[in-house]
Structures are given as C-alpha cells and as structure tokens.
C-alpha positions in Angstrom: 94.8 123.2 107.6 96.1 124.6 104.0 93.9 124.2 101.3 96.7 125.2 98.9 98.7 122.0 98.5 100.3 121.6 95.0 101.7 118.8 93.9 104.7 118.6 91.3 105.2 115.0 89.6 105.8 112.9 86.6 104.2 109.6 86.3 107.5 108.2 84.8 109.0 108.6 88.3 108.6 106.0 91.0 107.8 107.7 93.8 105.8 110.6 91.9 103.0 107.5 91.0 103.1 106.4 94.9 102.6 109.7 96.2 99.8 110.3 93.3 98.0 107.0 94.5 98.3 108.3 97.9 96.6 111.4 97.4 94.1 110.0 95.4 93.3 107.2 98.1 93.1 109.6 100.9 91.0 112.8 98.7 93.6 114.9 100.1 92.6 118.4 97.9 95.5 119.3 95.9 96.6 120.7 92.5 98.1 119.2 89.9 101.4 120.6 88.3 102.9 118.4 85.8 106.8 118.2 85.6 107.7 116.8 82.3 111.3 115.3 83.0 111.7 114.3 79.4 111.5 117.8 78.3 113.8 118.5 81.1 111.0 121.0 82.9 112.8 120.1 86.3 115.9 122.0 85.4 114.6 125.1 84.7 114.9 128.3 86.9 111.2 128.2 87.2 111.3 125.0 89.0 114.6 125.4 91.2 112.7 128.1 92.6 110.0 125.6 94.0 112.6 122.9 94.6 116.5 123.3 95.0 117.1 119.7 94.3 115.2 119.9 91.0 113.7 116.8 91.3 110.3 115.2 91.2 107.8 114.6 93.5 107.7 117.8 95.7 105.2 119.8 97.0 104.3 123.4 98.0 101.8 124.0 100.8 101.2 127.3 102.5 104.4 128.4 103.4 106.5 125.2 102.7 108.4 124.0 99.9 109.3 120.1 100.5 111.0 117.6 98.3 112.0 114.0 99.0 108.8 111.4 98.7 109.5 109.9 102.3 109.6 113.4 103.9 106.3 114.5 101.8 104.5 111.4 102.9 105.2 111.8 106.7 104.2 115.3 106.2 100.8 114.6 104.7 100.3 112.4 107.2 100.7 114.7 110.2 98.7 117.7 108.7 96.1 116.2 106.7 93.1 113.8 108.1 94.1 110.4 106.8 93.5 106.9 107.6 95.6 105.8 110.4 96.6 102.6 108.7 98.8 104.5 106.2 101.4 105.4 108.7 100.0 104.3 112.1 100.1 106.5 115.4 101.1 103.0 117.0 104.8 103.5 118.0 105.7 100.2 117.1 103.8 99.9 114.1 105.1 103.3 113.0 108.7 102.1 113.6 108.5 98.8 111.4 107.1 101.2 108.5 110.0 103.8 109.1 112.2 100.7 109.2 111.4 99.8 105.4 111.2 103.6 104.8 114.9 104.0 105.8 116.3 100.5 104.3 114.7 101.2 100.9 116.7 104.1 99.7 120.1 102.0 99.4 118.0 98.8 98.6 114.9 98.7 96.6 115.2 102.0 95.2 118.8 101.9 94.5 118.5 98.4 93.0 115.5 98.6 90.8 116.6 102.1 89.7 119.9 101.4 88.8 118.7 98.6 86.8 116.2 100.3 85.0 118.5 103.4 83.9 121.0 101.0 82.9 119.0 98.6 80.7 116.3 101.4 79.3 116.6 104.9 80.2 120.4 105.7 79.5 120.3 104.0 76.3 117.1 106.0 75.1 118.6 109.1 76.2 122.3 109.2 75.4 122.3 106.5 73.2 124.7 104.3 75.1 125.0 100.7 74.7 124.6 98.0 77.3 127.5 96.1 78.7 126.6 92.3 79.5 128.7 91.9 82.4 127.5 95.4 84.0 124.1 94.5 83.2 124.5 90.9 84.8 125.8 92.9 88.0 123.1 95.2 88.3 120.8 92.5 87.7 122.2 90.4 90.3 122.1 93.2 92.9 118.3 94.0 92.1 117.4 90.5 92.3 119.3 89.9 95.6 117.0 92.6 96.9 113.7 91.5 95.5 114.6 87.9 97.2 115.0 89.7 100.5 111.6 91.3 100.3 110.2 88.1 99.0 111.8 86.0 101.9 112.2 89.0 105.2 109.4 91.4 104.2 106.8 89.2 102.8 107.4 85.7 104.1 106.0 85.9 107.6 102.4 85.4 106.8 101.5 89.0 106.7 99.4 90.7 103.7 101.8 93.7 103.5 104.9 94.6 104.7 103.8 95.7 107.8 100.8 93.7 109.2 97.3 93.1 107.4 96.8 96.8 106.4 98.6 98.5 103.7 100.7 101.7 104.4 103.0 104.0 102.7 105.7 101.7 102.7 103.6 99.3 100.3 103.2 102.3 97.7 106.6 103.3 97.7 107.6 99.7 97.4 105.6 98.5 94.7 106.1 101.6 92.5 109.7 100.8 92.6 109.2 97.3 91.8 107.2 97.8 88.9 110.0 100.0 87.2 112.1 97.0 85.9 109.5 96.0 83.7 110.0 98.3 81.4 113.1 96.9 80.5 111.7 93.6 80.2 112.4 92.0 83.7 109.5 90.4 85.6 110.3 90.9 89.5 107.4 88.6 90.4 108.9 85.9 88.1 109.6 83.1 90.7 108.4 85.1 93.9 104.7 84.0 95.1 104.8 86.3 97.9 106.4 89.0 95.9 103.7 88.3 93.3 100.4 87.9 95.6 101.6 91.1 97.4 101.7 93.1 94.4 98.2 91.9 93.7 97.0 93.1 96.9 98.3 96.6 96.6 96.7 96.8 93.4 93.4 96.0 94.5 93.6 97.9 97.8 94.2 100.9 95.7 92.0 100.3 92.6 91.7 102.1 90.4 94.3 104.5 91.0 97.3 102.1 91.1 96.5 100.9 87.5 96.0 104.6 86.4 99.1 105.5 87.5 100.9 102.8 85.6 99.0 102.8 82.5 102.2 104.4 80.4 104.5 101.9 82.3 102.4 98.9 81.6 102.4 99.9 77.8 106.1 100.1 77.8 106.1 96.8 79.8 103.8 94.7 77.3 106.2 96.3 74.5 109.4 95.2 76.3 107.9 91.4 77.3 106.8 91.2 73.8 109.9 92.1 72.3 111.8 89.8 75.0 110.0 86.9 73.6 111.0 87.3 69.9 
C-alpha cells in the first residue's frame, strides 16, 4: 500500500469537501495540497502537470495521477483498508451505490451547481446580473431534483441513500445539496426526509462535516440574513 497519497482540493468545491470528510473519517494517511480556485491556482502549468483537467479534487498516489471524485472514491476504497459500509463489497448494495453515483452527475450535481453558479458565483466573479426568468428556470430544475431525492431516494424508510449505513453516495449528495445555501436557498425547507437525512450525515461524520462546511456555513448564514431583510 502506498504511503505517498497527496490530495489536491479546495473546500469551496463540493466533491472536494466530500472526499476530505471521507479521508478524515477513514484515517487514510495523506498529504494536504490546497489549491485556491479563487486565485486560479488550478490553471497554472504546474497544476496541469498533476491534473490534465485542471480541476479539483484530484490525487497522486505512488505512480498514479487521478481526477474525478467518483473515480477517486472507488480507487481509495479498493486500495486502502476502509470500513465496508462506505462502498460495500456486497454486489447488490454496491450496485445501488453506483446507481446513485451515476445518476448524480446529470441531476444533483448539475442542478445544484448550476443554480449556485448562476445566483452566487458568476455575479461575484464576472459581475453578471441575474435574470429573474433564468433564475426561476434553474430553481425549478433544482427543486425537481431535490423533490425526487426526497421522494425516491429517501422516502423508503432507510436511514441513508442505500440502506441504514452511510456510503460515499451520501457524502457526495449532501455536499452538493449544501451548495445552494450560499445563494440563500434552503434545500431542506418543506422536505422532511431530506432534513432528517442531512442531520444523520452530519452526525455520522462529526466533527469533520461541520469543519468542511465552516466557510460555506458563514456565507449561507449571511445570505439567509440578507434574504430576510
């Protein structure tokens, strides 16, 4: 087993937070490599030599350079000794985890990130104005996705997305769903299953979940206060 794992990340990135929490929970030894997205550190030639996609998160481990959070999760669960519940060896349970991991790319991640970027990130980075009609469109798409999660993934009585133990699917999902809060949107409002599940994810990964979301929570609190004014 390699002892040379390096993790490149920025906690403003949803999958970066998910992997950071996972690494803390599993106690996999690694070296921190912070990449400041706001300063464009991911766009340098030096970082491109590490990750050709020039995005975070990514890892280097012995002779491998690997990007894309789902691929990294699967690699770490294969190569390191982690509790089975994260990515179950049982074929049926793993298939259900994989089902969410494949689904989320064009659903949870796409919907929540698009809303966040349009409402919060782009106005701050480029000074772009929010068009109310487009904002409504993005919010409707996101709410449709959140309602589906509330009903289909969390409405069957299980504690987590797949069964009664937390998996990597829960980490990725929760970190994505947190992101719109920075734009003043509460994804838990009117969704009791989602509310209870988010609390379970947070409790199951304490104190690391809150540590990973410390900066996000501050922005979200400011956004919520501004929204009430």
